[in-house]
C-alpha positions as CSV (number, residue, x, y, z in Angstrom):
1,M,47.9,4.0,21.4
2,N,44.9,6.0,19.9
3,N,44.8,4.7,16.3
4,T,41.5,2.8,15.9
5,D,42.7,-0.3,14.0
6,A,45.9,-0.5,16.6
7,V,43.3,-0.4,19.5
8,K,40.9,-2.8,17.8
9,N,43.9,-5.3,17.1
10,A,44.8,-5.0,20.7
11,C,41.3,-5.7,21.9
12,T,40.9,-8.7,19.7
13,W,40.7,-11.9,21.8
14,G,41.6,-9.9,24.6
15,L,40.0,-9.6,28.1
16,I,39.4,-6.1,29.5
17,P,38.3,-6.0,33.0
18,A,35.8,-3.2,34.0
19,V,37.5,-2.4,37.4
20,P,35.8,-1.3,40.6
21,V,36.9,1.3,43.0
22,P,38.2,-0.1,46.5
23,R,36.8,2.3,49.3
24,Y,36.7,2.7,52.9
25,Y,33.3,2.2,54.7
26,T,33.1,6.0,54.7
27,G,33.1,6.0,50.7
28,Q,36.6,7.6,50.4
29,I,38.7,5.9,48.0
30,H,41.2,3.5,49.5
31,A,44.3,4.7,47.7
32,K,46.7,2.0,48.7
33,A,44.2,-0.7,47.9
34,Q,43.6,0.9,44.5
35,E,47.3,0.8,43.7
36,A,47.8,-2.7,44.9
37,Y,44.8,-3.8,42.8
38,A,46.0,-2.0,39.6
39,Q,49.5,-3.5,40.0
40,Y,48.0,-7.0,40.6
41,L,45.8,-6.8,37.5
42,S,48.6,-5.4,35.3
43,E,50.5,-8.6,36.0
44,Q,47.5,-10.7,34.8
45,P,46.8,-12.0,31.1
46,I,44.5,-9.0,30.3
47,A,44.6,-6.8,27.1
48,G,43.9,-3.9,29.4
49,A,41.4,-2.3,31.9
50,A,38.4,-0.1,31.7
51,V,38.0,2.7,34.2
52,W,35.0,4.9,35.0
53,A,32.6,2.1,33.6
54,H,29.4,1.1,35.6
55,T,31.5,-1.2,37.6
56,G,33.7,1.7,38.7
57,R,30.7,3.9,39.3
58,G,32.4,6.3,36.7
59,L,29.4,8.7,36.7
60,H,29.4,9.1,40.4
61,L,33.1,10.1,40.6
62,D,33.9,13.8,40.8
63,R,36.6,15.2,38.5
64,H,39.3,14.7,41.0
65,E,38.5,11.2,41.8
66,R,38.3,10.6,38.0
67,K,41.8,11.8,37.6
68,Q,43.1,9.8,40.5
69,V,41.7,6.6,39.4
70,L,42.8,7.1,35.7
71,E,46.3,7.9,36.6
72,V,46.7,4.9,39.0
73,W,45.7,2.6,36.2
74,K,47.7,4.4,33.4
75,S,50.8,4.1,35.6
76,A,50.2,0.5,36.4
77,L,49.2,-0.6,32.8
78,G,52.1,1.2,31.2
79,E,51.9,1.6,27.3
80,Q,51.6,-1.9,26.5
81,K,48.2,-2.3,27.7
82,L,45.0,-0.6,26.9
83,L,43.3,2.0,29.1
84,I,39.5,2.4,28.2
85,A,37.6,5.1,30.0
86,G,33.6,5.4,30.5
87,V,32.2,8.7,29.3
88,G,28.8,10.2,30.0
89,A,27.2,12.3,32.7
90,I,24.4,12.3,35.1
91,P,21.7,14.9,34.2
92,D,21.1,17.8,36.4
93,N,17.5,17.4,37.6
94,R,17.4,21.1,38.7
95,L,17.3,22.0,34.9
96,L,14.5,21.3,32.4
97,G,14.1,20.5,28.8
98,S,16.7,21.6,26.3
99,M,18.7,23.3,29.1
100,K,19.1,20.0,30.9
101,I,20.2,18.2,27.7
102,R,22.7,20.9,26.8
103,Q,24.2,20.8,30.3
104,W,24.5,17.2,30.3
105,E,26.2,17.0,26.8
106,R,28.7,19.7,28.1
107,D,29.6,17.5,31.0
108,S,29.7,14.4,28.9
109,L,32.0,16.0,26.4
110,G,34.1,17.4,29.1
111,M,34.6,13.9,30.6
112,A,35.7,12.7,27.2
113,A,38.1,15.5,26.8
114,D,39.5,14.8,30.5
115,A,39.9,11.1,29.7
116,I,41.9,11.6,26.3
117,H,43.9,14.3,28.1
118,W,44.8,12.0,31.1
119,G,45.9,9.1,28.7
120,A,42.8,7.0,27.8
121,D,43.3,4.9,24.6
122,A,39.6,4.6,23.9
123,L,36.1,5.8,25.1
124,L,33.4,3.5,26.3
125,V,30.2,5.6,25.6
126,F,27.6,5.2,28.3
127,P,24.2,5.0,26.6
128,P,22.7,8.5,26.5
129,A,19.6,7.7,28.5
130,I,18.6,11.5,28.7
131,F,17.2,11.1,25.2
132,K,14.7,8.3,26.2
133,G,11.8,10.7,26.6
134,L,12.1,12.4,23.3
135,P,9.9,11.5,20.3
136,P,11.4,8.4,18.5
137,G,12.8,10.3,15.4
138,E,14.3,13.1,17.5
139,R,15.7,10.5,20.0
140,D,17.4,8.6,17.2
141,E,18.9,11.7,15.7
142,A,20.1,12.9,19.1
143,I,21.8,9.7,19.8
144,V,23.5,9.7,16.5
145,S,24.5,13.3,16.9
146,Y,26.0,12.8,20.3
147,H,28.2,9.9,19.2
148,C,29.4,12.0,16.2
149,K,30.4,14.7,18.5
150,L,32.5,12.3,20.6
151,S,34.0,10.8,17.4
152,R,35.4,14.3,16.5
153,F,37.8,14.0,19.5
154,G,39.6,11.6,17.3
155,C,39.7,8.7,19.9
156,P,38.5,5.3,19.3
157,L,35.0,4.6,20.4
158,V,33.3,1.7,21.9
159,L,29.6,1.7,21.5
160,F,27.6,0.4,24.7
161,Y,24.3,-1.5,24.4
162,L,23.5,-1.8,28.0
163,Y,20.4,-3.3,29.7
164,D,17.6,-0.8,31.0
165,E,18.1,-1.6,34.6
166,A,21.7,-0.1,34.5
167,G,20.6,2.9,32.6
168,G,20.7,1.5,29.0
169,V,19.0,2.4,25.9
170,S,17.5,0.3,23.5
171,Y,19.1,1.3,20.1
172,S,17.2,0.5,16.8
173,A,18.8,-1.3,13.9
174,E,19.0,1.9,12.1
175,V,20.7,3.8,14.8
176,L,23.2,0.9,15.1
177,R,24.1,1.0,11.7
178,E,24.7,4.7,11.8
179,L,26.8,4.3,14.8
180,L,28.9,1.3,13.7
181,A,29.4,3.1,10.3
182,L,31.4,6.0,12.2
183,P,35.1,5.7,11.3
184,R,36.1,6.0,15.0
185,T,33.9,3.2,16.2
186,L,36.0,0.0,16.8
187,G,33.1,-2.1,18.1
188,I,30.2,-2.5,20.4
189,K,30.0,-3.8,24.1
190,V,26.8,-5.6,24.5
191,A,25.6,-6.2,28.0
192,T,22.0,-7.1,27.7
193,L,22.2,-9.4,30.9
194,D,19.4,-11.7,30.1
195,S,18.0,-10.7,26.7
196,V,19.5,-13.5,24.4
197,M,17.4,-12.1,21.5
198,T,19.1,-8.7,21.6
199,L,22.5,-10.4,21.9
200,Q,21.6,-12.6,18.7
201,D,20.3,-9.5,16.7
202,V,23.3,-7.4,17.4
203,S,25.8,-10.1,16.7
204,T,23.9,-11.1,13.4
205,L,23.8,-7.4,12.3
206,I,27.7,-7.1,12.9
207,S,28.6,-10.4,11.2
208,S,26.4,-9.6,8.2
209,E,27.0,-5.9,7.6
210,F,30.0,-4.8,9.9
211,P,32.4,-7.7,10.0
212,E,35.2,-5.2,10.3
213,K,33.8,-3.9,13.7
214,L,34.4,-5.8,17.0
215,L,31.6,-7.4,18.9
216,I,32.7,-7.1,22.5
217,T,31.0,-9.2,25.2
218,G,30.0,-7.6,28.3
219,E,27.5,-10.6,29.1
220,D,28.9,-11.7,32.3
221,R,26.0,-14.2,32.6
222,M,26.3,-15.5,28.9
223,F,30.0,-15.3,28.5
224,G,30.7,-18.5,26.6
225,Y,27.6,-18.3,24.5
226,S,28.6,-14.6,23.4
227,L,31.8,-16.1,22.1
228,M,29.9,-18.6,20.2
229,R,27.7,-15.8,18.9
230,G,30.7,-13.9,17.5
231,A,32.2,-11.9,20.3
232,R,36.1,-11.5,19.8
233,S,36.8,-9.4,22.8
234,A,35.3,-9.2,26.4
235,L,35.0,-6.0,28.6
236,V,33.2,-7.3,31.5
237,G,32.9,-6.5,35.2
238,L,33.4,-10.3,36.1
239,G,37.0,-9.9,34.8
240,A,37.7,-7.6,37.8
241,A,38.6,-10.7,39.8
242,F,39.9,-14.1,38.6
243,P,40.8,-13.0,35.0
244,G,43.0,-15.9,34.2
245,I,40.3,-18.4,33.8
246,Q,38.3,-16.0,31.8
247,R,41.3,-15.4,29.5
248,D,41.6,-19.2,29.0
249,L,37.9,-19.4,28.2
250,M,38.6,-17.1,25.3
251,R,41.8,-18.7,24.3
252,T,40.5,-22.1,24.1
253,F,37.4,-21.0,22.0
254,A,39.8,-19.1,19.5
255,E,42.0,-22.1,19.2
256,G,39.1,-24.5,18.6
257,N,39.8,-26.5,21.8
258,F,36.2,-26.9,22.4
259,E,36.3,-29.7,25.0
260,T,38.4,-27.4,27.3
261,F,36.3,-24.5,26.4
262,L,33.1,-26.1,27.6
263,A,34.5,-27.2,30.8
264,L,35.9,-23.7,31.4
265,S,32.6,-22.2,30.4
266,S,30.8,-24.1,33.0
267,R,33.2,-22.9,35.7
268,V,32.8,-19.4,34.4
269,D,29.1,-19.5,34.5
270,A,29.2,-20.8,38.1
271,Y,31.2,-18.0,39.2
272,A,29.0,-15.4,37.3
273,E,25.7,-17.0,38.9
274,R,27.2,-16.1,42.3
275,T,28.1,-12.6,41.5
276,F,25.8,-11.2,38.8
277,M,22.5,-11.9,40.6
278,Q,19.7,-9.9,42.1
279,P,20.0,-7.3,43.4
280,M,22.1,-6.9,40.3
281,D,23.8,-3.6,41.3
282,K,25.4,-5.5,44.2
283,Y,27.7,-7.2,41.8
284,I,30.2,-4.3,42.3
285,L,30.4,-5.1,46.0
286,R,30.6,-8.8,45.3
287,M,33.5,-8.4,43.2
288,L,35.3,-6.2,45.5
289,W,34.8,-9.0,48.1
290,C,36.2,-11.6,45.6
291,L,39.3,-9.4,45.5
292,A,39.4,-9.4,49.5
293,L,38.9,-13.1,49.7
294,S,41.8,-13.6,47.2
295,G,44.0,-11.3,49.0
296,V,44.3,-8.5,46.5
297,I,42.8,-5.9,48.7
298,P,42.1,-5.7,52.4
299,E,38.8,-6.3,53.7
300,E,38.5,-2.7,54.8
301,A,38.5,-1.7,51.1
302,A,35.6,-3.8,50.1
303,H,33.0,-1.1,50.2
304,D,30.8,0.5,47.5
305,I,28.9,3.9,47.4
306,A,25.6,2.2,46.8
307,G,25.1,1.4,50.3
308,Y,24.8,-2.4,50.2
309,E,26.2,-4.7,52.9
310,M,27.6,-8.3,52.6
311,T,26.3,-11.0,55.1
312,R,28.5,-13.7,56.5
313,V,26.5,-16.1,54.2
314,E,27.0,-14.3,51.2
315,I,30.7,-13.9,51.8
316,E,31.0,-17.7,52.5
317,T,29.0,-18.3,49.3
318,L,31.7,-16.4,47.3
319,R,34.4,-18.2,49.2
320,Q,32.8,-21.5,48.3
321,V,32.4,-20.8,44.6
322,I,36.1,-19.5,44.4
323,A,37.1,-23.0,46.0
324,D,34.6,-25.1,44.1
325,Q,35.6,-23.8,40.7
326,A,39.3,-23.4,41.4
327,L,39.2,-19.9,40.1
328,Y,42.4,-18.0,39.0
């Protein structure tokens, strides 16, 4: 499924979890846990899954690991559900200036080519933070040029407006207009974390000027509100565990069943408040522990490469919110 309209239609009102990678304490990928997790999630009410995203530490996977992860998920999801792959690269700090940018771009485009070759249906474009240090006009031109090069692969693109702490870039309205106008752009994932004004501004731009494009929420802490602001799809790390209640949140809003929607929104918010909190980057480990507590993966697979550890109190807090909110 690589036609832009077909992928957009499959995303519409669909939940697409950004999936983490289960690992041993050593950092090695726990292959059996990953296969069990992919099989479990494929049986849930989701539109697809996103691999190599921030939740999956996609830019920190080597090429062999990326292939391993994508192929497991492609096999589990089959042809009826979407597989979206994050694309980008970590700059090589041994290089300077234009050489550094050129190598970064080669690496990014290579990751995109691999994703398509291995079966991805769409590309989630990591914000090109490497351009942040350029003068404003040159930076904006470089951002647009980079996305144009990705679009030439012919694969649908999901733009990504990400908060700074996670490596995001603040796109100007003019840049957003150029990116949204690309024929291969199916929509934009907005993950601003706590910038309600940015969410409002982007949603207004889309509804007024690009109604044919999807606003895709990545707002784990503003899930329900982002639907009220016009989001018609969700690509969220929160969906990595207990996707059923999140899909029902979206369904009830789409159906206009607002009393049930508000009740579900309160429960999903409580869940997000216990998983997406400071230190924010620890949310990946928290999501892995949610999977362990629900029996999807073994506890030995609930490890992340960032080096965080979970205390007994933190684990019990997760166990409590799962029970209190009757997550499913």
